[in-house]
C-alpha positions in Angstrom: 97.9 103.6 92.3 95.4 105.9 92.5 96.9 108.4 89.7 97.3 105.7 87.2 95.2 105.4 83.9 94.4 102.2 81.8 93.0 101.2 78.3 92.1 97.6 77.7 93.4 97.4 74.0 92.1 93.8 73.6 90.3 90.9 75.1 90.1 87.2 73.6 89.3 83.7 75.0 90.5 80.5 73.4 91.0 76.9 74.1 94.2 75.8 73.8 93.9 72.2 75.3 93.6 69.3 73.2 93.4 66.4 75.7 89.5 65.2 75.4 89.1 66.0 79.3 90.3 69.6 78.7 88.9 70.6 75.2 86.4 72.8 76.9 88.6 74.6 79.4 89.4 78.6 78.2 91.6 81.0 79.2 90.7 84.5 78.9 93.3 87.0 77.4 93.9 90.9 77.6 96.4 93.5 76.6 96.0 96.7 78.9 98.1 100.0 78.6 98.7 101.4 81.5 100.3 104.9 82.2 101.5 106.5 85.6 102.2 110.0 85.7 105.6 110.9 86.3 106.7 107.1 86.2 106.2 105.8 82.2 103.7 103.6 80.6 103.5 99.8 80.9 101.7 97.2 78.7 100.4 94.0 80.2 99.2 90.8 78.6 97.1 89.5 81.2 95.5 86.0 81.8 92.9 84.1 84.0 90.9 80.9 83.9 88.3 79.8 86.2 88.9 76.2 84.2 92.2 75.3 85.3 94.7 75.4 88.0 97.5 76.5 86.1 96.3 79.8 85.4 94.8 82.3 88.1 91.3 83.0 88.5 92.0 86.7 88.7 93.7 88.9 86.0 97.3 87.9 86.3 100.5 89.6 84.0 101.7 87.0 81.6 103.9 89.5 80.6 104.8 93.0 81.4 106.8 95.7 79.1 107.5 99.0 80.8 108.2 102.2 79.1 110.7 104.4 80.8 112.3 107.7 80.0 115.6 105.6 79.6 113.8 102.9 77.3 112.0 99.8 77.1 112.2 96.7 79.4 110.6 93.4 79.8 110.2 93.1 83.5 107.8 90.1 83.9 107.2 87.4 81.6 106.0 83.8 83.0 107.4 80.6 81.1 104.6 78.7 79.6 101.7 78.5 76.6 99.9 80.9 78.1 102.6 84.0 77.6 
């Protein structure tokens, strides 16, 4: 959306795997706050990884919380260890 504004609150990388052949695999995380005028504000926890097929290489929402005039709701939550 052209009218939305966003701010990245946090970014980090972790290596959650313990298997010998995957210890170097990393997952990138970020938390963004996105405001769309007239609609509301969303908080997104996004992930990406170039090292594993389990996570897309493009930023993908692992969890999304929508703030609207009627309240908060979790509208997207991916099951899995990365969420």
